[in-house]
N, C-alpha and C positions, 0 to 999 in steps of 0.2 A: 559386281561386288567381289572384292578379294576375300579369300578364305579367312574366317574369323572376324570379318568386318561387322559394322553395326547392323542391327535388324531393320527391316522396312515394314511399316504397316501398309496393308494392301490398299486401304482407301486412298493413300497418297500416290498409288500407281494408276488409278483410274484416269484414263484420258492422257496419260503421259506419252510423249512422242518416242517412237522406236527408230533408231538410226542404224545404218550399216557402217562398217569400219571406215568408209570414205566420208562419212558425215552426211550422207543423203538420207532423208526421212523415208522410212518404209511404211509407217502407219502409226496408229495409236492403240494403246492397251485398252481393251474393253473388259477383260476379266482374267482370272487366273484359274487354272485347272489343277485340281488336287485329287489324290486318292486316299480315302479314309482307310485306316488300318485297325486290326483287332488289338485287344489288350490295352487300350488307352494310349497306344503309341502315337506320336505326332504324325499327322498326315504328310505324305510326300507330295511336293509341288512338282507336277509334271511339265507345266509350261504355261504360256500366255495365250490368250485369245486376242489377236491383233486385227483391227479393222484397217485394211489397206486403202489406197487411194480410190479404188473402184467400189468401195463400201463393202467388199467381200470380207467376211470374217475367216481368218486362217489361224492355224495352230503353230505356235513357235515354241519348240521344246526348250526347257531350261538349259539343256546341254549346249544350246547354241546362243545362250545369253552370256556375254563376256563382262557386262557391267550394268549395275543398277545404281545410279548416283546422279546427284544434281538435277533431279527432275527429268531424267531421260534413261532410256534403256538402249544399250549397245549390243549388237548381234555380231555373229561371225560373218554375216553377209550371205550365208547359204540358207535360203528360206524356201520352203515348199508352199506354193501359192494355191494349193487345193483347198476347197472350202472346208471349214471346221465342222465336224460332226461329233457331238458328245457321245461317249460310250457308256455302257452300263456301270462300269467301275469308277467313272469320273464324276467329280463334284465341282460345280462352278462356285468359286469362293465368294465373289461379290454377289452373285445371283442367288445362291442357295444357303450360304452359311451366315451372312450378316442378317440381323434382325430376327434371328432364330431364338426361341425361348429354350434355355438349357438350365441345368441345376448345378450348383456348387457341390462338389463331392463332400466337403466339410460342412455339414449342417443341412444339406439338401435344399437350400434356398433357391428359388427360381430367379433367374436373371436373364437379361436380354443381351445378345451379342452385338456390339457396336462395331468392332473391328477385330482383325487378327493380324499377327506379325509373322513374317517369314524370315528365315536366316539360312545362309549357306553353311553346310557342315564343314568343319576344318579339314583341309587336305583332300576334299572330295568335290565333285560337281553337283552333288545332290542338294536339294533345298527342302526344308521342312517348315510347317507351321508350328511355331513353338510357344507363342503367347496368344492369349485371348483377352480383348478389352471389353468389359461387360458393365451393364448398369443394373443396380439393384432396384427392386420395385416392379410394379406391373406396368404394362404398356409397351409399345414398340419403340423403335430407335428414335422416333421423332419426339417422344416424350422427354421433357427436360428435367423432370424431378428424379431424385434418387442418386445415391452415391455411385461413382464409377471407380473401377479398379481393374488392374491388369494382373492376370493370373497365368500360371502354366497351363498348357493344353490339358495335361493330366488332371488338373484341378476342377474340371467341369465334366459333366456327363450329359448325354443327349445327342451326341454326334455319332456314337459308336455303331459299327456294323453288327454287333451282337444283338441289336434290337430287331434285326431283320432275319429272315430265314437264310439257309445256306444256298443262296443264288450264286451266280457267277462272281459277283463282287466279293461276297463273303468268302467264297472258296479261294479266290485269288489272294485275298489278304492273308488267309490261313497259310498259304504256301509261298508267301512273298520271300522268305529267307532261304528257300531251297535253291540249290545250284541248278543251272539250266538242265543238266543231265537228269537230276532227280525230279524236277518238275515235268520233264519229258516222260519219265516213267509214269508219273501220275496221269498225264494226258493219255498215254498209250492205253491205260487200263480203264479209262472212262468210256461210257457208251458214245457212239458217234454224235448223238444229239448234244450231250453235255460237253463233249470235247470241242465241238464247234462253238458252243456258247462261251466257253472259257477262252478259247483261242481268239474269238472275236473281241473279247473284253480286254485282253492283254495289250499293253502299249507296243508300238512297233519294234522298239529295240529288244524288249523282253521276248516277244514272240519270235523275232529273228534268232535270238540266242537259243530258244527252245527248239525251233525247227531244225537247227543245225545238229541237234542231238537225237532227233526222231528217226525211226525207220523210214525208208523211201516212200512206202505206201501211205503212211500217216502224213508225211510232208505234202504229197500230192493231194490227198483228201482235204487237208486244212486249207491249203492255198486255193484249191478249187472252190471253196465255199465262201471265200472273201470276195468283196467287190473288187473289180479289176484294179481300180486306182489304189485301194488299200493294199492289194497284193503287190503292186509295184513299189509302194512305200516300204513294205516289209522286205522285199528283195533288195532294195537299196540299203537297208539296215544290216543285212547279212554280210558276212565276209564274201568278197567277190567270187572266190573259188567255190564256196558252198552254194552261192546263188547260181553260178554256172552249172554246177552238178545238178541242182534241182531243175533248172530250166531245160537241161539236156534231156530230161525224162518226159517233157511235155510235147504234145503235137506241135508241129512247126508253126502253124498259124497262131496258136495260143502263145507260144514262146515269143513270136515276133510282136504280138500285141502288147505283151507285158514289157518287153524291151523298149518299145516306142513310148510307153507311159512313164518309164523311169527317167530320172534326170539324165541329160545327155552324157555328162562326165562319168556317172555311175554305170550307165549302160555301156559306155565305151570299154571300160575295164572288163565287164562281163563278156562282151562280144569278143574281146581279144583272147580271153581264156577259152571260149567255145571254139575258137579256130584251131586249137591244139588237140591232139589225141588225148583221151582221158587218162591213160596210164603212162604219161610222159611227164617230164619235169614241167613243161609248159602247161599241161592240163592239171597238174597237182598244185602249182604254186599259188600263193597269194600275191596280189599286185600292190599290197600296202605294207611293205617292210619299213623299218626306220632308215631313212636316207638322209645323210648329212654331207655338206660340202667340206673339202679338206681344210678350210680355214675356220671351221666350227671348233669350239673348245670341248674338252672333256666334260666341263660343267654343262654345256649345251646337250651333249650326248646323254648324260645321266638324267637330265630333266626329261628328255624324250623317253628314256627307258622307264621312268617312273609312271608313265601313263597307265592308269588302272584298267583301261580298256584293252590293253595289249595282252596276248597270251604269253605265258612264260617262255615259250619257244621263240616267239618274235622278239621278246624283250632281251634275249640272251646275247644279241649282237646288233651292231649298227653297220650299215653299208655306206662307204665313202665314195662319192661320185662327183663328177663335174656337173654343173647345172645343164638342163633343168633338174629339179629335185623330185618331180613326180615321175613314176615309171611310165614309159621307158625313159630312163635318165640320160644324161650325158655319159661320158666315158666312165666305166666302173674302175675304181682304183684299188679297192680291197676292203677287207672286213676288220672291224675292231670288236673283240669279244668283251663281254661285260666284265670279266675278271681283270682284263687288261686295263679297263677304265678305272677300276678301283685301286690300281697300283701306281698311278701317276698323278701329278698335281692337277687340280681342276683347270688351270689356265693352259695346259698343254693342248696343242692343236691336234685334232684327230688325224690329220693328214700325215703327221710325223710318226704315228704308231700303228699304221695299218698293217695287217697281215696279208702279204701278197704271195705266200708260199703255196696256198691251196688254190687250185684252179677252180673257176666257177663251172657250173653245169650248163651245157647248151639246152635249149628248150625241148629238143627232140630226144633227150636222154630217156631211155625206157625205165620203167619202175624198178626192175631188178638192179640196174646200175645205180639208180638214186639210192636205193636201200643199202647197197654195198658201200657207197660213198659215205653215207652217214655213219654206218657201223665201223668202217675202217678208220675214220678220223675222229670218232667219238663226238659227232656234231649233233645238235638238235635242230639245225636249219642250215640250208645251203643256198647261195646266190645262184640265180638263173640269168645268164647273160647271152645276148644274141651275137651274131657274127660281126656286127659293127662295134661291139664292146659296150653296148648300153645295158644297164640292169633292167630286167623285165619284172622281176619279183623274187620271191624266196620260197623254197619248199621246206615245210616244217615236218618234224617227225610225226606229229599227230595225224597229218593228212596222209603220210605214207602208211601209217598203221591202219587207217580207215580202209585202205585199198589192199592191204596184206591179209587182214582178217577175213573170215568167211562172210559172204554177203549178208547172212542173217545174224551177224554178231550182235547187233543192237537189240534184236528181238530176244536173243538168249540172255543178254545182260539185263534187259528190262524185265524179263519174265522171272528170272531167278535171283536177280540182285547180285551186285559185285561182292567178293569176299570182304568182310569187314564193314560193309555199308550199313549205316544205321537205319533202323526201321522207319519207313515213311509214314507220315500221319495218315490216319484212316480217312477215306474219301466217302462222303455221303453222295451217292449218284442216283438221283431220282429219274434220270432220263432213260429212255428205251431206245 
């Protein structure tokens, strides 16, 4: 569904076929997975439970859904086939929300939930439940009597997490709006028991973001308490360079088991990074910069830069290369900086405005030389290119800083708080 498109009632999705981009059927929708939130805020839709041909139920994240229309769901084609397991923070929409008795906020009348509607937020990939279709009167969903009406999610009560204690689900909802670094600070100060509970309840992408901000000891502890298949999923969701740094701290046999469980293409990127010395351009780089062919337009480049999942450092420039577009690419041609993209017409080809003056870095470039390069040329990222001229990745200033600061810098920051940091919400930690 395109941003801002019509809403979809979830009852219409039950049993709907799921297709990959080539038109091949993957399976059928069995349910939707949502996360309830505090303060009456609409629940976030995390993904779909899909029954595949083998009758296995798998989880399909909404970030991998590109279309919901005409009685079908279209995916990116990248699907994890591991069996779906519901987590403590997750609610099955069809299985647990429908037929529930709730109350209207205005007047307190008890009603029955017949259906809920989901909608994609404008200019974002997130989906929410925004409407509730209810029936007045007593009895379950099969009862035909009573007026029906559609109301806003905030107009009913009876779903809220505030009705429960501060378990992992309620705690996560409380901290949902925190930046990953701030949530990492919260996790760092929890007892090991509660830290493990909260980490296990986070979705893979959120846990990956938080792990990247935690001290090394916390990373290893949390990863070690996850089931191996889940740990592999989280490693896939991490930036490849961060995943490689974490895996490099594990025993060789454990590292190899996790790499084997990861999707082959994701594992290949991490293995490539593990082959380089840690404090070199190759060991520091990310393998997922923005790569464009020379015949792409400035409009194409700006669309890629707008990706909200990119860090500011990675979004500051695009790298122009011959195909293939995935690293290692074809011949590296040059870089186009974000400001340059803003100064030319959208139809301009990026191949005509590349900056070829600055030499790229070889993967064996030591950390001090990488630091000097960024400082000398006032850059926030630099291309890493091998002897054959292929782009291998990009080194960003944040990864350089991680290795320039003292080893315990995260501990110091997490303990004392950064200058100007707003106070974090109080955590009720009953674990020992």
